N, C-alpha and C positions, 0 to 999 in steps of 0.2 A: 502494500499500499505506500505510494509515492505521495510525499505531502509538502512541496513546497521547497525541493532539497532531503527533505527529511524522510527516510523511508520506518516503518515499521516493520518490522519482524514477527508476526503470531502465528506464534503454535498451539493445538488445542488437539485433545484425545483423552481418554483413558489410559490409563499407567502412563506410559512414555509418549509425551505430547510431540505430534509430525506437525511441517509445514500445514497451513489451513488452505483448502481445496481452491483452486482462482473461483470457482462458480459460488462461492460462499465468499470472498475475500471484496470481489466486484458488489456482490450486497450490501455492503456495511456502510450505513448511512452516518454512524457517530460513536467514535468508544469516548467513554468519559473513566479517570482512572483519580482517586482520591488518596494522597497517603496522609497520615495523622499520626503526628510524635503519641507514645501509650496508650494508643487505641487500633483498631483495623485496618489494614488499606481494604480496600473496594474497589472492584472497575463494576461499566456495564455496558456492554454492546449494543445498539440498533441496528438490526437487519431489514432489509425491505423484503416482504412477502409476495410471491404470486404465483397463481396455478396458473401450471401448463400443461403440455399432454403426458410427460415425463412424471405429474403428480397424480395421476389417477385416486391411487389413494388415501395421499396425504400430504400434506406440506411436506416439501424434500426436507428441510433444517428439524421441521418436528421430528422426523426419525433418524437423524446426524446422532450416534452414541458420543459425537465428540461436543455435541451440545447438551448433553445430560449432564443433572449435578453430580458433582462431587468427578469430572472429569478434569483432567490437570491443564492450564491455560498457562502461556508465556508470554509476554507482550517486549520487545526489544528495539528501540528507536537509534537509529544511525543518522547520526551529526557527524556532514562529511566523513564517512566513514568509518567513523568512530562511534562505538556501539555504549548504548546504556541499556541495562533492564530497568525496562519500566514497572511489572508485574509478573509476580509468580503465585501461583495460589491455586483457587480451585473453581468451579461455579456452584454456586447454591440455590438460583433459582432461573427458573425459566417463563416467561409469559408469552402469548401470545394473541396477536389482537387482530383477526380475516380481518377488517376495514369493510364498511359499506358499497366500494367502489374501486373499482380494480388499478393497484397500486398503491393503496393506501392498507394493505395489510403491514402490520411490523412484529419481531418477534424480540423480543427485549432478553439479554444472557446479563445475569448478575453475578457476582462470584466476590468469592472475598482471599484472601491473602491463607499462606497457611496455618494464622493461626485458628482456623474454623475446624483443623482437624483435630486441635490442640482442646478444643469446647464441645466435642461429641460426648462424649463417659465421664460423666460425674462420680468421682472413686469415691469410697465411703471409709474410712478408718483405715487411711493406708497410712504405717508407719515407715518414717525415714531416720531410722538409728543413729545417733552418736554423728550426726551429720548435720553441719552450720549452713545458712540459706545459700549460700554461693556452690557448695556441692549441691544441694536436692535439685537447686537449679542445672546443672549439667546433670544428675542423674535422670532428670524429665527429660531434658531436650534429647539425650542422647538417644531416645526410644524413638525419635523422628528421623536421625539418620537416616534411614532409607527414603524418605521424600524430599532428599536434598538438603536440608536444613543443618546448616551450621553453625552450632553454637558461639556465643563470645557472650560470656559472662566475668563481670568485672568485681574484687570483692570491696564488701561495704567496708564504711567507716572503723565498724567493729565487728570484728571476729568472735562470737560465741557457739563454743562447740558445747552442745547436749550432751551433760556424762547420763550415760541410761539410766542408771539408781536413779538417776531424778529427776528427770522429764524427757520426754519422747515428741519429736514434732510429728503431728500426725495430718495428715491431709484428707479433707470432705469436702473437695471442693474440684471441677475439673481440673487439667493439667493447666488450662490458661489462667484461671482465676486464683488460682493456688500460687503462680512464678509472682501473678500483678499484685497479690497481698502482699509477699514477701518483699517485693520491690515497695511495694508504697512504704514501708515502714523506715525507711533510709530515705524520703524522698527520691529514690529511683525510678526508671520505668520498665515494661517489657514489652519491645515489637519486635513484629518481624522488618525486615529489609527485604527487599529482591536483589537478587544477585551473593555473588560481583558473575557469574554466568547462568544463562538462561536455565530454565528449569532448577535453581538454586533459589536457597534464602538463606540469610544470616538473622537467628532470632537472638536477639541484643537484651539482655540484664545488665542494668548498672544506669551512674548518672548520664544525665545530658551530654551530647559529645560539644562540649565548648572549645573546646583547645582541637577541634580537626583544623585542616588549611582551608580555609576561606573557599567558597565557590564564586564563579564569575558574578563580577559585581551589579548590583540591581542598580543604574542612574536615571535619575529624574531631572529636567531643567536642564540638558546640556545636551539641545541641539542635538546635531545628527545622533551622538553619542546614546541619546535618548531608549532607553527600552522598556520603559514602566510608565503603566498611567492610572489613574484612578487612588491614587494613594490616600489612605486614612489612618492616622494615628488617634491611637486613643490611651491617655492614659488615667490607670484605676489607683485614683489614693487609699482608697479602701483595699487594694489585695495586698501587702504589705501585712505577713502576722510576725509577732513575735510571741515565745511560750514563757510562761512564769507555773511554778508550780512544788510540789517534791514528791519524790518516791522513798519508798520504804526500801532500802536494797535487801535483796531476796538471800544474798550469804552472809551478811551481818546486822541484820534487821533494823538496820539503823536509817532515821528519815532523813533524808537529803532535800537540798534545793533544788531544782531544773531552772535553768535561763537559758535563754538564747539573745542575742544583742546584736548579731551581724549575719549574713549569708553566708554562705559559703563555696557559693559555683564560684567557677573561673570567670572573676569578672568581666564584662565586655562595655562598662562606663565607666566615667571617674563621678559619676554623681547618681549613684545608685539610692534608691527611695530610702533605704534604713538608714542612708548617712545625715540625710536633707530634710526628711519628714520630720517637722517638731510632732506632727502626732501619729499613733501606729495601735494596730490591732493589737490587743493581747488577749492571747487563748492559755486558758488552764492545761497545765499537764497534766491527764488521766490516764492512768496506767498501773499495772500489778505485774506481779510475779518477776520483775525485772531486777539488772544488776545497775549500776552509777552509768556507767558505761554505756549500756542498751539505750538507757532513759534518754541519756541527751544526745545520742542517735537520731533515737526516734523524736526527738523535740528540733532538734536541727533539721531534720528530712522535712519535719512541718514548715520552716521558716525557709527553705530554700526553695521547696514546692512552692510557696506564696510569690518569693519574688520575682517568678518565671510569667507571671500575669501583670505586672507591672504596670508594662509599654508595651502595646499590640498595634501591628504595624497591618493594614489589607491591602491589597492592591492586585493588577493583571502585569501580566510580562508582556512584552512582541517574543514570539519566540523564533522569529525570523533576524531580528538584530541582536535578540538577548546569545543566539548559537548556542543554547543548549538549553539539557532538561535539570530546573531546579528543583530538588530532593530535600526534603524534612532531612531531620538526624543530623543537624550539621550545620554551622555558619555561614553566612553569605556578608559579604559588607553592602550598605545603601553609599550612595554619594547623590550629591544635587540638593541636598532636602536643610541644609543649613545645621550650622553645628549640632545643637540640640538633638536632633532625629538623625545624623549621619552618623555613618560609623559600623560597629559589626552587631548585629541581631545572628538569633537563634531560631531557624525557619521549623515550624512548629505544623504547618499544612500547608498543602498543595496539590493542587486539581487540573487535570491534566485534559482538555481537553480535545482532541483530533476527527477530522472531517475531511474529507478530500479535499484539497486545495488551502487547507486552514489547520492551524495548531495553536493552542491561547494555552496558560496557565495561569492559574488566577492563587494567589500565594496568601499565607499569614503567616508572621514574624513578632518574636517577642523579647525583652531583654528587660533587667532591672529597673533603669530610670533613663535618665537624660544624658545627653554630651559621648563624643567619641574618642577613645582610646589611643587614637594614631591618628596623625594629621593626612592620612592618606588610607584609599584602600586598593586592594589588589583588582583591575581592573577588570 
């Protein structure tokens, strides 16, 4: 599927996906892929339907096993010959609208990333003896290796190895929900990233990737170099949260104070909300059965997660000028919007819309406050 110098490689099929048939590709009207940090990525593909002499029994696409639920889907875009895996997952829903006039029939195929397979079976009383959260995550993700899922698990700020005579971690949820539950304890996230190669995915369990090499810069108000439009900046003064309270250490039975005063994320701005705002929300710490170290890690995770929501930017990219696929789960530089809003951002959400002759990207980015930590960004 050619898109103004950009090509899309579409693989479909049960088991090992194969290149989509030419007759199917010709009927593609629109493909939309949405990536979200900390949540499932999804796609939607709309096909034109029509009955011919070859479709006496049913619409040919309705009978196609490659379009049935849980068939594998892989999408790769090529910019100037450079591949970028856009999606890897499975079909979860199929809708057919025959239409009342010739040419009005449509089939809508919807799918989710490989985390859809992790949410199928709810497990009850599955024990993980003597394993801290990081190793539990590795253990769970190892079972999805046959699907091409590559684990990337980073250690939390505090590692607590449970002693079997004291306690044993017990899973009473699907693998996906349990992975997210463990990640939330430290302000971490769990998500599935497509790639690095077609029909593979990377399962990431760890903090937001704020130390990555920035992606190609987003430029506004810069004449012919402008590649984005419709930017909206939203600063939420109530987003930043601090934590105060006490915890009774489970090993010493001594009650000690728990408090956070700053965010611990890798800084993206010189003026974070926690440093410049005179008023901030304060949450009471609630937790039991924890050590002091675990309590501080939990409290810091709440504060760190809240600082991600302070400044949010929404906009749309001109893909032909930008020349690449913007992806979440990393940083990007913004230039041309003034000192308060220029600089690095963490990309939170991107929606790719592909149509014959057209490719657009809508994005959402966030950070903890105003200002640029560097006078320049990578073009």
